[in-house]
Backbone atoms as SQL, in Angstrom:
CREATE TABLE atoms (id INTEGER PRIMARY KEY, chain TEXT, resi INTEGER, resn TEXT, atom TEXT, x REAL, y REAL, z REAL);
INSERT INTO atoms VALUES
  (1, 'A', 1, 'MET', 'N', 166.757, 101.059, 101.987),
  (2, 'A', 1, 'MET', 'CA', 167.294, 100.350, 100.726),
  (3, 'A', 1, 'MET', 'C', 167.279, 98.948, 100.842),
  (4, 'A', 2, 'THR', 'N', 166.750, 98.360, 99.851),
  (5, 'A', 2, 'THR', 'CA', 166.737, 96.803, 99.778),
  (6, 'A', 2, 'THR', 'C', 167.881, 96.342, 98.833),
  (7, 'A', 3, 'THR', 'N', 168.764, 95.503, 99.308),
  (8, 'A', 3, 'THR', 'CA', 169.789, 95.056, 98.453),
  (9, 'A', 3, 'THR', 'C', 169.482, 93.829, 97.668),
  (10, 'A', 4, 'ILE', 'N', 169.763, 93.896, 96.285),
  (11, 'A', 4, 'ILE', 'CA', 169.573, 92.773, 95.475),
  (12, 'A', 4, 'ILE', 'C', 170.809, 92.695, 94.557),
  (13, 'A', 5, 'THR', 'N', 170.923, 91.468, 93.948),
  (14, 'A', 5, 'THR', 'CA', 171.962, 91.215, 93.038),
  (15, 'A', 5, 'THR', 'C', 171.554, 91.573, 91.626),
  (16, 'A', 6, 'PRO', 'N', 172.535, 91.772, 90.678),
  (17, 'A', 6, 'PRO', 'CA', 172.175, 92.133, 89.319),
  (18, 'A', 6, 'PRO', 'C', 171.194, 91.005, 88.684),
  (19, 'A', 7, 'VAL', 'N', 171.355, 89.800, 89.050),
  (20, 'A', 7, 'VAL', 'CA', 170.418, 88.763, 88.544),
  (21, 'A', 7, 'VAL', 'C', 169.032, 89.022, 89.128),
  (22, 'A', 8, 'GLU', 'N', 168.914, 89.253, 90.319),
  (23, 'A', 8, 'GLU', 'CA', 167.615, 89.546, 90.936),
  (24, 'A', 8, 'GLU', 'C', 167.037, 90.887, 90.273),
  (25, 'A', 9, 'PHE', 'N', 167.874, 91.820, 90.067),
  (26, 'A', 9, 'PHE', 'CA', 167.369, 93.084, 89.472),
  (27, 'A', 9, 'PHE', 'C', 166.794, 92.848, 88.077),
  (28, 'A', 10, 'GLU', 'N', 167.447, 91.940, 87.273),
  (29, 'A', 10, 'GLU', 'CA', 166.918, 91.673, 85.891),
  (30, 'A', 10, 'GLU', 'C', 165.568, 90.896, 85.932),
  (31, 'A', 11, 'ILE', 'N', 165.465, 90.027, 86.942),
  (32, 'A', 11, 'ILE', 'CA', 164.251, 89.240, 87.084),
  (33, 'A', 11, 'ILE', 'C', 163.106, 90.183, 87.529),
  (34, 'A', 12, 'LEU', 'N', 163.422, 91.060, 88.512),
  (35, 'A', 12, 'LEU', 'CA', 162.410, 92.010, 88.981),
  (36, 'A', 12, 'LEU', 'C', 162.003, 92.960, 87.853),
  (37, 'A', 13, 'SER', 'N', 162.973, 93.378, 87.147),
  (38, 'A', 13, 'SER', 'CA', 162.656, 94.309, 86.022),
  (39, 'A', 13, 'SER', 'C', 161.752, 93.700, 85.023),
  (40, 'A', 14, 'GLN', 'N', 161.942, 92.473, 84.667),
  (41, 'A', 14, 'GLN', 'CA', 161.000, 91.743, 83.772),
  (42, 'A', 14, 'GLN', 'C', 159.692, 91.519, 84.421),
  (43, 'A', 15, 'SER', 'N', 159.656, 91.330, 85.728),
  (44, 'A', 15, 'SER', 'CA', 158.498, 91.017, 86.408),
  (45, 'A', 15, 'SER', 'C', 157.538, 92.269, 86.674),
  (46, 'A', 16, 'THR', 'N', 158.079, 93.444, 86.489),
  (47, 'A', 16, 'THR', 'CA', 157.234, 94.614, 86.561),
  (48, 'A', 16, 'THR', 'C', 156.534, 94.911, 85.337),
  (49, 'A', 17, 'GLU', 'N', 156.918, 94.253, 84.257),
  (50, 'A', 17, 'GLU', 'CA', 156.267, 94.617, 82.991),
  (51, 'A', 17, 'GLU', 'C', 154.871, 93.903, 82.866),
  (52, 'A', 18, 'ASP', 'N', 154.836, 92.620, 83.360),
  (53, 'A', 18, 'ASP', 'CA', 153.610, 91.829, 83.126),
  (54, 'A', 18, 'ASP', 'C', 153.911, 90.492, 83.787),
  (55, 'A', 19, 'LEU', 'N', 153.015, 89.505, 83.610),
  (56, 'A', 19, 'LEU', 'CA', 153.367, 88.171, 84.064),
  (57, 'A', 19, 'LEU', 'C', 154.447, 87.699, 83.206),
  (58, 'A', 20, 'THR', 'N', 155.542, 87.146, 83.794),
  (59, 'A', 20, 'THR', 'CA', 156.657, 86.658, 83.020),
  (60, 'A', 20, 'THR', 'C', 156.847, 85.218, 83.321),
  (61, 'A', 21, 'GLY', 'N', 156.890, 84.391, 82.251),
  (62, 'A', 21, 'GLY', 'CA', 157.099, 82.950, 82.453),
  (63, 'A', 21, 'GLY', 'C', 158.475, 82.632, 83.085),
  (64, 'A', 22, 'LEU', 'N', 158.559, 81.743, 83.955),
  (65, 'A', 22, 'LEU', 'CA', 159.783, 81.323, 84.654),
  (66, 'A', 22, 'LEU', 'C', 160.847, 80.991, 83.549),
  (67, 'A', 23, 'TRP', 'N', 160.423, 80.328, 82.532),
  (68, 'A', 23, 'TRP', 'CA', 161.255, 79.935, 81.445),
  (69, 'A', 23, 'TRP', 'C', 161.983, 81.142, 80.767),
  (70, 'A', 24, 'GLU', 'N', 161.234, 82.274, 80.772),
  (71, 'A', 24, 'GLU', 'CA', 161.798, 83.399, 80.099),
  (72, 'A', 24, 'GLU', 'C', 163.103, 83.892, 80.830),
  (73, 'A', 25, 'PHE', 'N', 163.112, 83.796, 82.148),
  (74, 'A', 25, 'PHE', 'CA', 164.259, 84.169, 82.941),
  (75, 'A', 25, 'PHE', 'C', 165.486, 83.274, 82.513),
  (76, 'A', 26, 'ALA', 'N', 165.251, 81.943, 82.480),
  (77, 'A', 26, 'ALA', 'CA', 166.279, 80.982, 82.142),
  (78, 'A', 26, 'ALA', 'C', 166.818, 81.329, 80.718),
  (79, 'A', 27, 'TRP', 'N', 165.906, 81.515, 79.765),
  (80, 'A', 27, 'TRP', 'CA', 166.244, 81.785, 78.386),
  (81, 'A', 27, 'TRP', 'C', 167.053, 83.136, 78.264),
  (82, 'A', 28, 'TYR', 'N', 166.664, 84.085, 79.087),
  (83, 'A', 28, 'TYR', 'CA', 167.299, 85.379, 79.024),
  (84, 'A', 28, 'TYR', 'C', 168.828, 85.212, 79.463),
  (85, 'A', 29, 'PHE', 'N', 168.962, 84.551, 80.660),
  (86, 'A', 29, 'PHE', 'CA', 170.352, 84.460, 81.178),
  (87, 'A', 29, 'PHE', 'C', 171.261, 83.571, 80.292),
  (88, 'A', 30, 'GLN', 'N', 170.661, 82.472, 79.634),
  (89, 'A', 30, 'GLN', 'CA', 171.436, 81.809, 78.720),
  (90, 'A', 30, 'GLN', 'C', 171.803, 82.599, 77.474),
  (91, 'A', 31, 'SER', 'N', 170.902, 83.348, 76.949),
  (92, 'A', 31, 'SER', 'CA', 171.136, 84.069, 75.667),
  (93, 'A', 31, 'SER', 'C', 171.985, 85.247, 75.937),
  (94, 'A', 32, 'HIS', 'N', 172.199, 85.793, 77.210),
  (95, 'A', 32, 'HIS', 'CA', 173.009, 86.928, 77.375),
  (96, 'A', 32, 'HIS', 'C', 174.292, 86.555, 77.974),
  (97, 'A', 33, 'SER', 'N', 174.540, 85.304, 78.324),
  (98, 'A', 33, 'SER', 'CA', 175.813, 84.796, 78.734),
  (99, 'A', 33, 'SER', 'C', 176.084, 83.482, 78.129),
  (100, 'A', 34, 'HIS', 'N', 176.814, 83.524, 76.973),
  (101, 'A', 34, 'HIS', 'CA', 177.052, 82.404, 76.190),
  (102, 'A', 34, 'HIS', 'C', 177.948, 81.249, 76.882),
  (103, 'A', 35, 'GLU', 'N', 178.554, 81.672, 78.044),
  (104, 'A', 35, 'GLU', 'CA', 179.314, 80.706, 78.802),
  (105, 'A', 35, 'GLU', 'C', 178.382, 79.810, 79.635),
  (106, 'A', 36, 'LEU', 'N', 177.168, 80.249, 79.875),
  (107, 'A', 36, 'LEU', 'CA', 176.255, 79.445, 80.753),
  (108, 'A', 36, 'LEU', 'C', 175.668, 78.305, 79.925),
  (109, 'A', 37, 'SER', 'N', 175.572, 77.136, 80.484),
  (110, 'A', 37, 'SER', 'CA', 174.803, 76.053, 79.890),
  (111, 'A', 37, 'SER', 'C', 173.279, 76.355, 80.277),
  (112, 'A', 38, 'ALA', 'N', 172.508, 75.537, 79.504),
  (113, 'A', 38, 'ALA', 'CA', 171.057, 75.704, 79.875),
  (114, 'A', 38, 'ALA', 'C', 170.767, 75.354, 81.296),
  (115, 'A', 39, 'ALA', 'N', 171.386, 74.303, 81.829),
  (116, 'A', 39, 'ALA', 'CA', 171.208, 73.921, 83.205),
  (117, 'A', 39, 'ALA', 'C', 171.689, 75.027, 84.226),
  (118, 'A', 40, 'ALA', 'N', 172.818, 75.651, 83.891),
  (119, 'A', 40, 'ALA', 'CA', 173.417, 76.664, 84.752),
  (120, 'A', 40, 'ALA', 'C', 172.456, 77.972, 84.647),
  (121, 'A', 41, 'ALA', 'N', 171.969, 78.269, 83.545),
  (122, 'A', 41, 'ALA', 'CA', 171.038, 79.479, 83.398),
  (123, 'A', 41, 'ALA', 'C', 169.810, 79.175, 84.152),
  (124, 'A', 42, 'LEU', 'N', 169.275, 77.931, 84.060),
  (125, 'A', 42, 'LEU', 'CA', 168.106, 77.601, 84.811),
  (126, 'A', 42, 'LEU', 'C', 168.365, 77.813, 86.283),
  (127, 'A', 43, 'GLU', 'N', 169.474, 77.254, 86.779),
  (128, 'A', 43, 'GLU', 'CA', 169.754, 77.409, 88.251),
  (129, 'A', 43, 'GLU', 'C', 169.989, 78.844, 88.717),
  (130, 'A', 44, 'LEU', 'N', 170.539, 79.607, 87.810),
  (131, 'A', 44, 'LEU', 'CA', 170.818, 81.059, 88.142),
  (132, 'A', 44, 'LEU', 'C', 169.414, 81.777, 88.300),
  (133, 'A', 45, 'ALA', 'N', 168.507, 81.428, 87.372),
  (134, 'A', 45, 'ALA', 'CA', 167.228, 82.051, 87.347),
  (135, 'A', 45, 'ALA', 'C', 166.379, 81.559, 88.519),
  (136, 'A', 46, 'ARG', 'N', 166.460, 80.210, 88.932),
  (137, 'A', 46, 'ARG', 'CA', 165.714, 79.703, 90.028),
  (138, 'A', 46, 'ARG', 'C', 166.219, 80.322, 91.297),
  (139, 'A', 47, 'ASP', 'N', 167.537, 80.442, 91.473),
  (140, 'A', 47, 'ASP', 'CA', 168.012, 81.053, 92.669),
  (141, 'A', 47, 'ASP', 'C', 167.583, 82.465, 92.832),
  (142, 'A', 48, 'GLY', 'N', 167.566, 83.261, 91.750),
  (143, 'A', 48, 'GLY', 'CA', 167.118, 84.646, 91.802),
  (144, 'A', 48, 'GLY', 'C', 165.751, 84.746, 92.065),
  (145, 'A', 49, 'VAL', 'N', 164.949, 83.892, 91.520),
  (146, 'A', 49, 'VAL', 'CA', 163.430, 83.943, 91.747),
  (147, 'A', 49, 'VAL', 'C', 163.124, 83.573, 93.186),
  (148, 'A', 50, 'ARG', 'N', 163.804, 82.560, 93.757),
  (149, 'A', 50, 'ARG', 'CA', 163.670, 82.149, 95.180),
  (150, 'A', 50, 'ARG', 'C', 163.988, 83.280, 96.054),
  (151, 'A', 51, 'SER', 'N', 165.071, 83.925, 95.855),
  (152, 'A', 51, 'SER', 'CA', 165.505, 85.061, 96.665),
  (153, 'A', 51, 'SER', 'C', 164.541, 86.218, 96.632),
  (154, 'A', 52, 'LEU', 'N', 164.057, 86.588, 95.499),
  (155, 'A', 52, 'LEU', 'CA', 163.031, 87.631, 95.376),
  (156, 'A', 52, 'LEU', 'C', 161.835, 87.200, 96.026),
  (157, 'A', 53, 'LEU', 'N', 161.317, 85.911, 95.939),
  (158, 'A', 53, 'LEU', 'CA', 160.204, 85.605, 96.617),
  (159, 'A', 53, 'LEU', 'C', 160.316, 85.696, 98.147),
  (160, 'A', 54, 'ASN', 'N', 161.554, 85.278, 98.573),
  (161, 'A', 54, 'ASN', 'CA', 161.744, 85.416, 100.070),
  (162, 'A', 54, 'ASN', 'C', 161.818, 86.894, 100.524),
  (163, 'A', 55, 'LYS', 'N', 162.233, 87.780, 99.572),
  (164, 'A', 55, 'LYS', 'CA', 162.226, 89.168, 99.989),
  (165, 'A', 55, 'LYS', 'C', 160.889, 89.898, 99.765),
  (166, 'A', 56, 'GLY', 'N', 159.840, 89.169, 99.213),
  (167, 'A', 56, 'GLY', 'CA', 158.575, 89.717, 99.080),
  (168, 'A', 56, 'GLY', 'C', 158.439, 90.616, 97.881),
  (169, 'A', 57, 'LEU', 'N', 159.402, 90.494, 96.922),
  (170, 'A', 57, 'LEU', 'CA', 159.354, 91.435, 95.781),
  (171, 'A', 57, 'LEU', 'C', 158.668, 90.935, 94.570),
  (172, 'A', 58, 'ILE', 'N', 158.471, 89.563, 94.502),
  (173, 'A', 58, 'ILE', 'CA', 157.722, 88.978, 93.451),
  (174, 'A', 58, 'ILE', 'C', 156.775, 87.939, 94.001),
  (175, 'A', 59, 'GLU', 'N', 155.761, 87.492, 93.163),
  (176, 'A', 59, 'GLU', 'CA', 154.960, 86.354, 93.559),
  (177, 'A', 59, 'GLU', 'C', 154.719, 85.544, 92.379),
  (178, 'A', 60, 'LEU', 'N', 154.383, 84.311, 92.559),
  (179, 'A', 60, 'LEU', 'CA', 154.099, 83.305, 91.455),
  (180, 'A', 60, 'LEU', 'C', 152.591, 83.191, 91.221),
  (181, 'A', 61, 'HIS', 'N', 152.266, 82.953, 89.934),
  (182, 'A', 61, 'HIS', 'CA', 150.938, 82.789, 89.560),
  (183, 'A', 61, 'HIS', 'C', 150.955, 81.510, 88.581),
  (184, 'A', 62, 'SER', 'N', 149.882, 80.800, 88.621),
  (185, 'A', 62, 'SER', 'CA', 149.844, 79.705, 87.626),
  (186, 'A', 62, 'SER', 'C', 148.536, 79.975, 86.710),
  (187, 'A', 63, 'ARG', 'N', 148.632, 79.494, 85.479),
  (188, 'A', 63, 'ARG', 'CA', 147.489, 79.656, 84.642),
  (189, 'A', 63, 'ARG', 'C', 147.556, 78.562, 83.567),
  (190, 'A', 64, 'GLU', 'N', 146.458, 78.247, 83.087),
  (191, 'A', 64, 'GLU', 'CA', 146.290, 77.337, 82.008),
  (192, 'A', 64, 'GLU', 'C', 146.957, 78.054, 80.784),
  (193, 'A', 65, 'VAL', 'N', 147.601, 77.169, 79.883),
  (194, 'A', 65, 'VAL', 'CA', 148.261, 77.740, 78.783),
  (195, 'A', 65, 'VAL', 'C', 147.454, 78.726, 77.968),
  (196, 'A', 66, 'GLU', 'N', 146.264, 78.494, 77.714),
  (197, 'A', 66, 'GLU', 'CA', 145.338, 79.257, 76.811),
  (198, 'A', 66, 'GLU', 'C', 144.538, 80.253, 77.632),
  (199, 'A', 67, 'ALA', 'N', 144.560, 80.194, 78.949),
  (200, 'A', 67, 'ALA', 'CA', 143.637, 81.086, 79.737),
  (201, 'A', 67, 'ALA', 'C', 144.165, 82.437, 79.904),
  (202, 'A', 68, 'GLN', 'N', 143.216, 83.388, 80.045),
  (203, 'A', 68, 'GLN', 'CA', 143.572, 84.847, 80.248),
  (204, 'A', 68, 'GLN', 'C', 143.788, 85.215, 81.684),
  (205, 'A', 69, 'SER', 'N', 143.304, 84.411, 82.558),
  (206, 'A', 69, 'SER', 'CA', 143.449, 84.851, 84.043),
  (207, 'A', 69, 'SER', 'C', 144.350, 83.793, 84.739),
  (208, 'A', 70, 'SER', 'N', 144.939, 84.243, 85.873),
  (209, 'A', 70, 'SER', 'CA', 145.744, 83.342, 86.539),
  (210, 'A', 70, 'SER', 'C', 145.401, 83.342, 88.034),
  (211, 'A', 71, 'ARG', 'N', 146.023, 82.366, 88.760),
  (212, 'A', 71, 'ARG', 'CA', 145.779, 82.216, 90.166),
  (213, 'A', 71, 'ARG', 'C', 147.077, 82.308, 90.945),
  (214, 'A', 72, 'LEU', 'N', 147.079, 83.035, 92.077),
  (215, 'A', 72, 'LEU', 'CA', 148.260, 83.087, 92.823),
  (216, 'A', 72, 'LEU', 'C', 148.641, 81.720, 93.346),
  (217, 'A', 73, 'VAL', 'N', 149.962, 81.252, 93.254),
  (218, 'A', 73, 'VAL', 'CA', 150.379, 79.962, 93.797),
  (219, 'A', 73, 'VAL', 'C', 150.451, 80.101, 95.240),
  (220, 'A', 74, 'PRO', 'N', 149.720, 79.260, 95.948),
  (221, 'A', 74, 'PRO', 'CA', 149.775, 79.228, 97.440),
  (222, 'A', 74, 'PRO', 'C', 151.212, 79.054, 97.973),
  (223, 'A', 75, 'GLU', 'N', 151.579, 79.629, 99.029),
  (224, 'A', 75, 'GLU', 'CA', 152.852, 79.589, 99.534),
  (225, 'A', 75, 'GLU', 'C', 153.348, 78.166, 99.836),
  (226, 'A', 76, 'GLU', 'N', 152.534, 77.255, 100.195),
  (227, 'A', 76, 'GLU', 'CA', 152.999, 75.854, 100.342),
  (228, 'A', 76, 'GLU', 'C', 153.195, 75.094, 99.123),
  (229, 'A', 77, 'LYS', 'N', 152.786, 75.701, 97.958),
  (230, 'A', 77, 'LYS', 'CA', 153.109, 75.071, 96.650),
  (231, 'A', 77, 'LYS', 'C', 154.279, 75.634, 95.900),
  (232, 'A', 78, 'VAL', 'N', 154.761, 76.790, 96.434),
  (233, 'A', 78, 'VAL', 'CA', 155.895, 77.482, 95.720),
  (234, 'A', 78, 'VAL', 'C', 157.027, 76.686, 95.450),
  (235, 'A', 79, 'GLY', 'N', 157.513, 75.920, 96.448),
  (236, 'A', 79, 'GLY', 'CA', 158.707, 74.985, 96.268),
  (237, 'A', 79, 'GLY', 'C', 158.495, 73.904, 95.287),
  (238, 'A', 80, 'VAL', 'N', 157.300, 73.409, 95.198),
  (239, 'A', 80, 'VAL', 'CA', 156.879, 72.353, 94.175),
  (240, 'A', 80, 'VAL', 'C', 156.983, 72.961, 92.774),
  (241, 'A', 81, 'GLU', 'N', 156.450, 74.173, 92.688),
  (242, 'A', 81, 'GLU', 'CA', 156.432, 74.876, 91.269),
  (243, 'A', 81, 'GLU', 'C', 157.876, 75.174, 90.915),
  (244, 'A', 82, 'LEU', 'N', 158.713, 75.710, 91.934),
  (245, 'A', 82, 'LEU', 'CA', 160.071, 75.990, 91.510),
  (246, 'A', 82, 'LEU', 'C', 160.824, 74.817, 91.117),
  (247, 'A', 83, 'ALA', 'N', 160.485, 73.742, 91.685),
  (248, 'A', 83, 'ALA', 'CA', 161.256, 72.479, 91.379),
  (249, 'A', 83, 'ALA', 'C', 160.770, 71.684, 90.015),
  (250, 'A', 84, 'ARG', 'N', 159.536, 72.181, 89.621),
  (251, 'A', 84, 'ARG', 'CA', 158.936, 71.544, 88.419),
  (252, 'A', 84, 'ARG', 'C', 159.673, 71.980, 87.098),
  (253, 'A', 85, 'TYR', 'N', 160.499, 71.104, 86.507),
  (254, 'A', 85, 'TYR', 'CA', 161.356, 71.436, 85.349),
  (255, 'A', 85, 'TYR', 'C', 160.597, 72.081, 84.239),
  (256, 'A', 86, 'ALA', 'N', 159.277, 71.728, 83.934),
  (257, 'A', 86, 'ALA', 'CA', 158.449, 72.218, 82.873),
  (258, 'A', 86, 'ALA', 'C', 158.271, 73.711, 83.023),
  (259, 'A', 87, 'ASN', 'N', 158.222, 74.229, 84.239),
  (260, 'A', 87, 'ASN', 'CA', 158.066, 75.633, 84.449),
  (261, 'A', 87, 'ASN', 'C', 159.195, 76.435, 83.948),
  (262, 'A', 88, 'TRP', 'N', 160.430, 75.814, 83.793),
  (263, 'A', 88, 'TRP', 'CA', 161.590, 76.519, 83.501),
  (264, 'A', 88, 'TRP', 'C', 161.914, 76.319, 81.961),
  (265, 'A', 89, 'THR', 'N', 161.108, 75.516, 81.285),
  (266, 'A', 89, 'THR', 'CA', 161.383, 75.204, 79.890),
  (267, 'A', 89, 'THR', 'C', 160.262, 75.720, 78.967),
  (268, 'A', 90, 'GLY', 'N', 159.168, 76.054, 79.620),
  (269, 'A', 90, 'GLY', 'CA', 158.035, 76.544, 78.878),
  (270, 'A', 90, 'GLY', 'C', 157.166, 75.450, 78.243),
  (271, 'A', 91, 'GLN', 'N', 157.409, 74.198, 78.699),
  (272, 'A', 91, 'GLN', 'CA', 156.692, 73.034, 78.318),
  (273, 'A', 91, 'GLN', 'C', 155.644, 72.592, 79.391),
  (274, 'A', 92, 'PRO', 'N', 154.408, 73.002, 79.097),
  (275, 'A', 92, 'PRO', 'CA', 153.429, 72.919, 80.236),
  (276, 'A', 92, 'PRO', 'C', 153.324, 71.384, 80.696),
  (277, 'A', 93, 'THR', 'N', 153.029, 71.276, 82.062),
  (278, 'A', 93, 'THR', 'CA', 152.614, 70.047, 82.609),
  (279, 'A', 93, 'THR', 'C', 151.159, 70.260, 83.106),
  (280, 'A', 94, 'ARG', 'N', 150.347, 69.318, 82.773),
  (281, 'A', 94, 'ARG', 'CA', 148.950, 69.352, 83.097),
  (282, 'A', 94, 'ARG', 'C', 148.277, 70.655, 82.508),
  (283, 'A', 95, 'GLY', 'N', 148.901, 71.095, 81.353),
  (284, 'A', 95, 'GLY', 'CA', 148.301, 72.260, 80.713),
  (285, 'A', 95, 'GLY', 'C', 148.543, 73.584, 81.298),
  (286, 'A', 96, 'GLN', 'N', 149.342, 73.740, 82.338),
  (287, 'A', 96, 'GLN', 'CA', 149.571, 74.968, 83.010),
  (288, 'A', 96, 'GLN', 'C', 150.968, 75.270, 83.111),
  (289, 'A', 97, 'LEU', 'N', 151.288, 76.587, 83.275),
  (290, 'A', 97, 'LEU', 'CA', 152.647, 77.078, 83.564),
  (291, 'A', 97, 'LEU', 'C', 152.613, 78.049, 84.638),
  (292, 'A', 98, 'VAL', 'N', 153.776, 78.300, 85.208),
  (293, 'A', 98, 'VAL', 'CA', 153.935, 79.226, 86.258),
  (294, 'A', 98, 'VAL', 'C', 154.568, 80.549, 85.832),
  (295, 'A', 99, 'TRP', 'N', 154.191, 81.692, 86.276),
  (296, 'A', 99, 'TRP', 'CA', 154.632, 82.965, 85.838),
  (297, 'A', 99, 'TRP', 'C', 154.931, 83.843, 87.113),
  (298, 'A', 100, 'ALA', 'N', 155.831, 84.848, 86.969),
  (299, 'A', 100, 'ALA', 'CA', 156.148, 85.701, 88.030),
  (300, 'A', 100, 'ALA', 'C', 155.632, 87.059, 87.756),
  (301, 'A', 101, 'THR', 'N', 155.380, 87.807, 88.790),
  (302, 'A', 101, 'THR', 'CA', 154.898, 89.205, 88.641),
  (303, 'A', 101, 'THR', 'C', 155.469, 89.975, 89.976),
  (304, 'A', 102, 'ALA', 'N', 155.814, 91.141, 89.780),
  (305, 'A', 102, 'ALA', 'CA', 156.234, 91.947, 90.937),
  (306, 'A', 102, 'ALA', 'C', 155.097, 92.224, 91.867),
  (307, 'A', 103, 'THR', 'N', 155.359, 92.185, 93.184),
  (308, 'A', 103, 'THR', 'CA', 154.399, 92.490, 94.209),
  (309, 'A', 103, 'THR', 'C', 154.337, 94.080, 94.266),
  (310, 'A', 104, 'ASP', 'N', 153.305, 94.578, 95.014),
  (311, 'A', 104, 'ASP', 'CA', 153.256, 96.024, 95.195),
  (312, 'A', 104, 'ASP', 'C', 154.570, 96.523, 95.735),
  (313, 'A', 105, 'LEU', 'N', 155.164, 95.834, 96.748),
  (314, 'A', 105, 'LEU', 'CA', 156.411, 96.206, 97.288),
  (315, 'A', 105, 'LEU', 'C', 157.544, 96.291, 96.193),
  (316, 'A', 106, 'GLY', 'N', 157.600, 95.272, 95.381),
  (317, 'A', 106, 'GLY', 'CA', 158.601, 95.170, 94.318),
  (318, 'A', 106, 'GLY', 'C', 158.417, 96.253, 93.411),
  (319, 'A', 107, 'MET', 'N', 157.135, 96.587, 93.010),
  (320, 'A', 107, 'MET', 'CA', 156.989, 97.669, 92.057),
  (321, 'A', 107, 'MET', 'C', 157.412, 99.036, 92.717),
  (322, 'A', 108, 'LYS', 'N', 157.029, 99.179, 93.902),
  (323, 'A', 108, 'LYS', 'CA', 157.450, 100.435, 94.577),
  (324, 'A', 108, 'LYS', 'C', 158.928, 100.628, 94.682),
  (325, 'A', 109, 'LEU', 'N', 159.616, 99.648, 95.069),
  (326, 'A', 109, 'LEU', 'CA', 161.118, 99.772, 95.200),
  (327, 'A', 109, 'LEU', 'C', 161.819, 99.877, 93.841),
  (328, 'A', 110, 'TYR', 'N', 161.245, 99.194, 92.885),
  (329, 'A', 110, 'TYR', 'CA', 161.818, 99.265, 91.498),
  (330, 'A', 110, 'TYR', 'C', 161.674, 100.676, 90.899),
  (331, 'A', 111, 'PHE', 'N', 160.389, 101.200, 90.979),
  (332, 'A', 111, 'PHE', 'CA', 160.124, 102.381, 90.352),
  (333, 'A', 111, 'PHE', 'C', 160.478, 103.648, 91.153),
  (334, 'A', 112, 'GLU', 'N', 160.555, 103.487, 92.446),
  (335, 'A', 112, 'GLU', 'CA', 160.894, 104.655, 93.356),
  (336, 'A', 112, 'GLU', 'C', 162.411, 104.742, 93.739),
  (337, 'A', 113, 'GLY', 'N', 163.145, 103.837, 93.195),
  (338, 'A', 113, 'GLY', 'CA', 164.606, 103.845, 93.574),
  (339, 'A', 113, 'GLY', 'C', 165.004, 103.312, 94.933),
  (340, 'A', 114, 'GLY', 'N', 164.251, 102.376, 95.438),
  (341, 'A', 114, 'GLY', 'CA', 164.580, 101.751, 96.692),
  (342, 'A', 114, 'GLY', 'C', 165.448, 100.574, 96.715),
  (343, 'A', 115, 'LEU', 'N', 166.141, 100.396, 95.530),
  (344, 'A', 115, 'LEU', 'CA', 167.039, 99.153, 95.408),
  (345, 'A', 115, 'LEU', 'C', 168.477, 99.541, 95.427),
  (346, 'A', 116, 'ASP', 'N', 169.345, 98.716, 96.063),
  (347, 'A', 116, 'ASP', 'CA', 170.674, 98.823, 95.997),
  (348, 'A', 116, 'ASP', 'C', 171.157, 97.538, 95.286),
  (349, 'A', 117, 'VAL', 'N', 171.674, 97.648, 94.093),
  (350, 'A', 117, 'VAL', 'CA', 172.086, 96.445, 93.257),
  (351, 'A', 117, 'VAL', 'C', 173.551, 96.255, 93.489),
  (352, 'A', 118, 'VAL', 'N', 173.915, 95.122, 94.139),
  (353, 'A', 118, 'VAL', 'CA', 175.273, 94.788, 94.520),
  (354, 'A', 118, 'VAL', 'C', 175.583, 93.381, 94.020),
  (355, 'A', 119, 'PRO', 'N', 176.749, 93.176, 93.357),
  (356, 'A', 119, 'PRO', 'CA', 177.116, 91.824, 92.978),
  (357, 'A', 119, 'PRO', 'C', 177.133, 90.876, 94.127),
  (358, 'A', 120, 'LYS', 'N', 176.712, 89.648, 93.918),
  (359, 'A', 120, 'LYS', 'CA', 176.563, 88.628, 94.964),
  (360, 'A', 120, 'LYS', 'C', 177.806, 88.507, 95.821),
  (361, 'A', 121, 'ASP', 'N', 178.926, 88.495, 95.127),
  (362, 'A', 121, 'ASP', 'CA', 180.177, 88.293, 95.909),
  (363, 'A', 121, 'ASP', 'C', 180.783, 89.559, 96.533),
  (364, 'A', 122, 'ALA', 'N', 180.054, 90.659, 96.391),
  (365, 'A', 122, 'ALA', 'CA', 180.603, 91.943, 96.949),
  (366, 'A', 122, 'ALA', 'C', 180.470, 91.942, 98.477),
  (367, 'A', 123, 'GLY', 'N', 181.339, 92.480, 99.147),
  (368, 'A', 123, 'GLY', 'CA', 181.482, 92.758, 100.521),
  (369, 'A', 123, 'GLY', 'C', 180.447, 92.376, 101.435);
């Protein structure tokens, strides 16, 4: 069993459907928790994405705004893309945005019940 938080589960769930823009995670958390500011929702999403990347459950892709195909973000560029504010607002820089998708492992664990969802502050 792989342990993840409810935030990570939501991000992984969205990432199993298709390429999901990083900004969509931030928007989701802000719209579902009215106590969160936009900045707090962005940080919550960024932390969840970073954790899922570290667990090998999602990967990042970049693509031109109008393009149909995407490129895997090289591991050495992931930190840069996570720090790029435009990726979290949906406002493209250089005409491109970054998207997340579940890895084969992420898909397998999500669809075959290999996840243990535990609140972050639990034991």
